[in-house]
Structure formats: C-alpha cells, structure tokens
C-alpha positions as CSV (number, residue, x, y, z in Angstrom):
1,M,-0.1,0.0,0.2
2,K,1.6,3.3,-1.1
3,L,0.3,6.3,0.3
4,K,1.2,10.1,-1.0
5,S,0.3,12.1,2.2
6,V,1.1,12.0,5.9
7,A,-2.6,12.2,6.8
8,A,-3.4,9.2,4.8
9,F,-0.6,7.2,6.4
10,E,-1.5,8.3,9.9
11,K,-5.0,7.3,9.0
12,Q,-3.9,4.0,8.0
13,L,-1.7,3.5,11.4
14,R,-4.5,4.1,13.7
15,E,-7.1,1.8,11.9
16,A,-4.5,-0.6,12.2
17,A,-3.5,-0.2,15.8
18,P,-2.9,-2.0,18.0
19,D,-3.0,-5.5,16.5
20,G,-2.6,-5.0,12.8
21,F,0.5,-3.2,12.3
22,S,2.3,-3.9,8.9
23,K,5.3,-6.3,8.7
24,I,7.0,-3.5,6.6
25,Y,6.9,0.3,6.7
26,M,8.8,2.6,4.2
27,I,9.4,6.2,4.4
28,L,10.6,7.6,1.0
29,A,11.6,11.2,1.0
30,A,14.4,13.2,-0.6
31,C,15.5,15.2,2.7
32,P,17.5,12.9,5.1
33,F,16.0,15.0,8.2
34,E,12.4,14.5,7.1
35,R,13.1,10.7,6.6
36,K,14.6,10.5,10.2
37,Y,11.8,12.7,11.5
38,Y,9.0,10.5,10.1
39,V,10.7,7.2,11.2
40,S,11.0,8.8,14.7
41,K,7.2,9.5,14.6
42,L,6.3,6.1,13.3
43,Y,8.4,4.2,15.9
44,N,6.8,6.7,18.9
45,F,3.5,5.6,17.4
46,I,3.9,2.0,17.6
47,A,5.7,2.0,20.8
48,H,2.5,3.9,22.3
49,Y,0.8,0.5,21.6
50,K,3.8,-1.5,22.3
51,P,5.6,0.2,25.0
52,K,8.4,-2.4,25.6
53,L,9.3,-2.6,21.9
54,P,13.1,-1.6,21.5
55,F,14.2,0.1,18.5
56,R,17.2,-1.0,16.6
57,S,18.9,0.0,13.6
58,G,21.1,-1.9,10.9
59,E,21.0,-5.2,9.4
60,D,22.6,-7.0,12.2
61,A,19.6,-6.2,14.4
62,L,17.9,-8.6,11.9
63,E,19.5,-11.5,13.0
64,M,18.0,-13.8,15.5
65,G,19.8,-14.3,18.9
66,L,19.3,-17.1,21.3
67,F,16.4,-15.3,23.1
68,S,14.9,-13.5,20.4
69,E,12.6,-10.5,21.1
70,E,10.0,-8.7,19.2
71,R,11.6,-5.2,17.9
72,V,11.6,-2.5,15.5
73,V,14.2,-2.5,13.2
74,H,15.4,0.6,10.9
75,L,16.9,-0.2,7.5
76,E,18.5,2.2,5.1
77,S,19.1,-0.5,2.5
78,E,16.5,-2.8,0.7
79,K,18.5,-6.1,1.5
80,G,16.9,-8.1,4.0
81,L,13.3,-7.0,3.6
82,K,12.3,-10.0,1.7
83,S,13.0,-12.5,4.5
84,L,12.4,-10.9,7.7
85,P,12.2,-12.8,10.9
86,N,8.6,-13.2,12.4
87,D,9.5,-10.7,15.5
88,V,10.6,-8.0,13.5
89,I,8.8,-4.8,12.1
90,A,11.0,-3.3,9.8
91,I,11.1,0.6,8.9
92,F,12.8,1.1,5.5
93,S,13.8,4.8,4.9
94,G,15.5,5.9,1.6
95,E,15.1,8.8,-1.2
96,K,13.6,5.8,-3.3
97,C,12.8,2.1,-3.5
98,S,13.5,0.3,-7.0
99,P,10.1,-0.6,-8.6
100,A,11.0,-4.1,-9.2
101,Y,11.9,-4.8,-5.7
102,Y,9.0,-2.9,-4.3
103,K,6.8,-5.1,-6.7
104,E,8.0,-8.2,-4.9
105,I,7.1,-7.1,-1.4
106,E,4.1,-4.6,-1.9
107,N,1.7,-7.1,-0.2
108,D,3.6,-6.7,2.9
109,V,4.2,-2.9,2.8
110,V,2.7,0.4,3.8
111,C,4.8,3.1,2.3
112,L,4.7,6.8,3.0
113,D,5.8,8.2,-0.4
114,L,6.7,12.0,-0.3
115,T,9.2,12.1,-3.6
116,L,6.6,13.2,-5.9
117,E,4.7,15.8,-3.6
118,K,3.7,19.0,-5.5
119,P,5.2,22.4,-4.0
120,W,1.9,23.3,-2.5
121,E,1.4,19.9,-0.8
122,K,4.5,20.0,0.6
123,K,3.9,23.9,1.9
124,E,0.6,22.4,3.5
125,R,2.5,19.5,5.0
126,L,5.0,21.6,6.5
127,I,2.7,24.0,8.1
128,E,0.8,21.1,9.5
129,E,4.1,19.9,11.0
130,L,4.8,23.1,12.4
131,Q,1.6,23.5,14.0
132,R,1.7,19.8,15.5
133,I,5.3,20.7,17.0
134,A,3.9,23.9,18.7
135,R,0.9,21.7,20.1
136,H,3.6,19.2,21.4
137,G,5.0,22.3,23.4
138,Q,1.5,23.1,24.7
139,K,1.3,26.3,22.3
140,S,0.2,27.2,18.9
141,I,1.4,29.0,15.8
142,L,-1.1,31.1,13.9
143,L,-1.5,30.2,10.4
144,Q,-0.5,33.7,9.0
145,A,2.8,33.3,11.3
146,A,3.6,29.8,9.8
147,N,3.1,31.3,6.3
148,R,5.5,33.9,7.1
149,L,7.9,31.4,8.7
150,L,8.1,29.6,5.3
151,E,8.3,33.0,3.3
152,Q,11.5,33.9,5.3
153,I,13.1,30.4,6.0
154,G,11.9,28.1,2.7
155,N,10.8,24.4,3.0
156,D,14.1,23.3,4.4
157,F,12.1,21.3,7.2
158,A,15.3,21.3,9.6
159,A,15.5,25.0,9.6
160,L,11.8,25.4,10.0
161,K,11.8,23.2,13.1
162,N,15.0,24.9,14.2
163,E,13.4,28.5,13.9
164,L,10.1,27.4,15.5
165,E,11.8,26.1,18.6
166,K,13.8,29.4,18.8
167,L,10.1,31.4,18.6
168,L,8.6,29.1,21.0
169,L,11.3,30.0,23.7
170,Y,11.2,33.3,22.7
171,I,7.4,34.0,23.5
172,G,7.9,32.7,27.0
173,D,4.7,32.5,29.1
174,R,2.5,33.3,25.8
175,K,0.7,30.6,24.3
176,T,0.6,31.5,20.7
177,V,3.4,32.6,18.1
178,E,2.3,35.5,15.9
179,E,3.5,37.1,12.9
180,K,5.2,40.1,15.0
181,D,7.3,37.6,16.8
182,I,8.8,36.2,13.6
183,E,9.5,39.7,12.7
184,E,11.5,40.3,15.9
185,I,13.4,37.1,16.2
186,T,13.7,36.0,12.4
187,K,15.2,38.8,10.7
188,Q,17.9,39.7,7.9
189,E,21.2,38.7,8.7
190,K,22.4,42.2,8.9
191,E,20.1,42.7,12.0
192,V,21.3,41.5,15.3
193,T,18.5,38.9,16.4
194,A,18.0,37.8,20.2
195,W,19.0,34.3,19.0
196,Q,22.4,35.9,17.8
197,I,22.9,37.7,21.3
198,A,22.3,34.3,23.1
199,E,24.3,32.4,20.6
200,A,27.3,34.8,21.1
201,L,27.3,34.7,24.9
202,V,27.2,30.9,24.9
203,W,29.5,30.0,22.0
204,K,31.8,33.0,22.4
205,C,31.1,34.2,18.7
206,K,32.2,37.5,17.7
207,G,30.8,40.5,15.9
208,V,27.6,40.9,18.0
209,K,27.4,44.6,19.3
210,R,26.2,45.3,22.7
211,Q,22.4,45.9,22.7
212,E,19.8,48.1,24.4
213,F,16.7,46.9,26.2
214,K,13.6,48.6,26.9
215,D,11.8,46.0,29.1
216,L,12.5,43.4,31.5
217,S,10.7,40.8,29.3
218,E,13.0,41.2,26.4
219,V,16.1,40.0,28.9
220,L,14.0,37.4,30.4
221,A,13.2,36.1,26.9
222,L,17.0,36.2,26.1
223,I,17.8,34.3,29.2
224,A,15.4,31.7,27.7
225,L,17.4,31.4,24.7
226,V,20.9,31.2,26.5
227,R,19.5,28.4,28.4
228,H,18.5,26.5,25.1
229,H,22.1,27.1,24.1
230,I,23.6,25.8,27.3
231,Y,20.9,22.8,27.0
232,L,22.6,22.2,23.5
233,G,26.0,22.2,24.6
234,I,25.2,19.7,27.4
235,Q,23.7,17.4,24.6
236,I,26.4,17.7,22.1
237,C,29.0,16.8,24.9
238,R,27.1,13.7,25.5
239,E,25.7,12.7,22.0
240,G,28.3,14.3,19.5
241,E,27.1,15.8,16.3
242,L,23.3,16.4,16.2
243,P,21.5,16.0,12.7
244,S,19.3,19.0,13.3
245,L,22.2,21.3,13.3
246,R,23.5,23.1,10.2
247,K,27.0,22.8,9.1
248,N,28.1,26.3,10.2
249,Q,26.6,25.6,13.7
250,I,28.6,22.3,13.9
251,D,31.9,24.2,13.0
252,I,31.3,26.0,16.1
253,Y,29.4,24.2,18.5
254,L,31.1,20.9,18.3
255,P,35.2,22.1,18.6
256,F,33.9,24.3,21.7
257,C,32.1,21.3,23.2
258,K,35.1,19.2,22.9
259,K,37.5,21.8,24.5
260,V,35.3,22.7,27.5
261,G,33.2,19.6,28.4
262,P,29.9,19.2,30.1
263,L,30.8,20.5,33.3
264,H,31.3,24.1,31.7
265,F,27.7,24.1,30.6
266,I,26.3,22.3,33.7
267,E,28.0,25.1,36.0
268,R,26.6,27.9,33.7
269,L,23.0,26.5,33.7
270,L,23.0,26.8,37.4
271,F,24.5,30.0,37.3
272,L,21.6,31.1,34.9
273,F,18.7,29.7,37.1
274,E,20.1,31.7,39.9
275,W,20.3,34.9,37.9
276,E,16.9,34.3,36.5
277,V,15.3,34.4,39.9
278,K,17.7,37.6,40.9
279,A,16.3,39.2,37.5
280,K,12.6,38.8,38.3
281,S,13.0,40.7,41.5
282,S,15.2,43.4,40.6
283,S,14.6,47.0,40.0
284,F,17.9,47.6,37.7
285,D,17.5,49.1,34.4
286,P,17.1,46.0,31.8
287,T,20.3,47.0,29.8
288,L,22.4,47.2,33.0
289,L,20.8,44.0,34.1
290,W,21.9,42.4,30.9
291,D,25.4,43.7,30.9
292,L,26.0,42.6,34.5
293,L,24.9,39.1,33.7
294,V,27.2,38.8,30.8
295,I,30.1,40.1,32.8
296,H,29.5,37.6,35.4
297,Y,28.9,34.9,32.8
298,D,32.2,35.7,31.0
299,T,34.5,35.8,34.1
300,L,33.6,32.8,35.8
301,P,35.3,29.6,34.3
302,T,34.1,26.5,35.5
303,T,36.8,25.9,37.8
304,E,36.4,29.4,39.5
305,F,32.5,28.6,39.7
306,A,32.8,25.3,41.2
307,S,35.0,26.2,43.9
308,S,32.9,29.6,44.6
309,R,30.0,27.2,45.3
310,G,31.9,25.0,47.3
C-alpha cells in the first residue's frame, strides 16, 4: 500500500493499531532530516501501543539471537526486507525504492511516499508539522505566522523546526506564536537577533554588538534562549554531532564542546537559574541587568565557579 500524504499514512496507522501493524513500513523522501523525523514519529506511534518494543538500526539487528525479542528495526538498505524474522517490524527509509523490488514485497508494505509531492502539498504538510510541534509544546502558531516563517526560511524542514523552537522559547509564557514574533526574532542577517545575542554569549561568537533593552521581558526572553543553547551544549557533549544542526553551527559548537566539556555548561546552567530569579525581583535598568549577567557569565570559568559554590 503506497500512500502519498502524511494524513493518509497516519489514518492507516490508527486503523491498524494495536494488533494490525504491517510487517514492513517505508518512508520515501528526498530530505534526510524528514526521513529521520518520520521514522521517529512512526516508531513512537507503534511504541505507544507496544511500550516495551525496542528500536534497533542496521541489518545486524535482523539476526535472531538465542533469546529473540520482538523489535522495530530501521533499515536504510532494501537488502533483508524479503525474508524478515517473525519478531521484527521493519522500517525502511530512503530517497527511493526500486520498482522491481517494491513489486516483490508490496503486499507486506505500508509506504509513505513523499517523492512526488507537489510544491503546494509540501507547503501544507510543513505548516501542519509546525503546528503539531507547537502543540506538542502546549502552544500554537497562527496560520499567518506559519506562512510568514516559510516565506523567510523556505521549505527546509530542519531549518523551519529549528526556527520554530527558537520562537517557542522567545514567546515565554505566551501561548501563541504571532507574525510580530517572527519579525522580531527571524530578521535579515544584517540585523542582530535575540538568537544571535544568546549564541554569541554561550559559544563565544564574535561580531555581535552590545544591545539596549527597553523592558525586563526582553531580558527574560533572552535568558530563555541562553538556557536553550546551554542545554544544547550539554547534549552535544553527551551525544556528539546532532543531525538537526546546520554545518555552520556544527563547525562552531562541536569544537567548543570538545574543548570545555559538559561541566562548563552544567555550571553555567546553575548560574543562569540563580540569575533569572534575581532578575525577576530586580529593579535595575534592563540593559544594565543584561550587561551584569554577561560580565559574570564571561568572568566565571567552570573551575572558579565550582570552587566558589563549594
């Protein structure tokens, strides 16, 4: 069964659950990030009904051990799909599947095929995914705002998801991303955005000038973005290169993480929590408050900070 839309694919999954899952699932898409995203969503859906079902990758995971267990196996090669062990649900992802090969296994396959998607269909799908991501964070993005985001970023799903996550952090306690938020944080490269300010502080990027702030809410939104970058640093230290990062980000973030290690970020995370509490009860001018935060952040190496807390 070959389905050309995410909605149709998800409908088939809902109707099959919990006892009628297919033996083989296919995700066909040109973008590697999109393939990984939909593989992850598919596994999470299956795991909701089969919570003890492990996720494995590669052809080695197809081999039956002495004490074989039911499992989901992700494959990026067609090899092995014809003769699957009985205890395996296979998810194949790739840019394409050869027609002859698909013909041989089509009776056992449910396939999401995005390779022939029309431009307007892709736009609708990406907007729906952005709205889902926002809902997952218990927030929402207005349709006009989602359209505006696509106008500025294009149809690169990884970049769109990354930008939306910035916006969800930026709006703080508000529940809805609006067009004005996109104008404020997703600006032209020549303008300094809140994201660039936070990035410059955490990753020691140069070329970002000192900024003036009119309101405490701007500083608190910026603190949230700094916290995001710190969490990102901890994750990179633990997991290495992340697929959601762009090449220019990897070139900066990865060497920095290797140089400083996870303790550097953990100590600064604690510092940021303390400083955020102080900021909320402070009567200081917002610009002065941010300047003081930057001075303390920059002048407290991990070793000094750790010893000062001891």
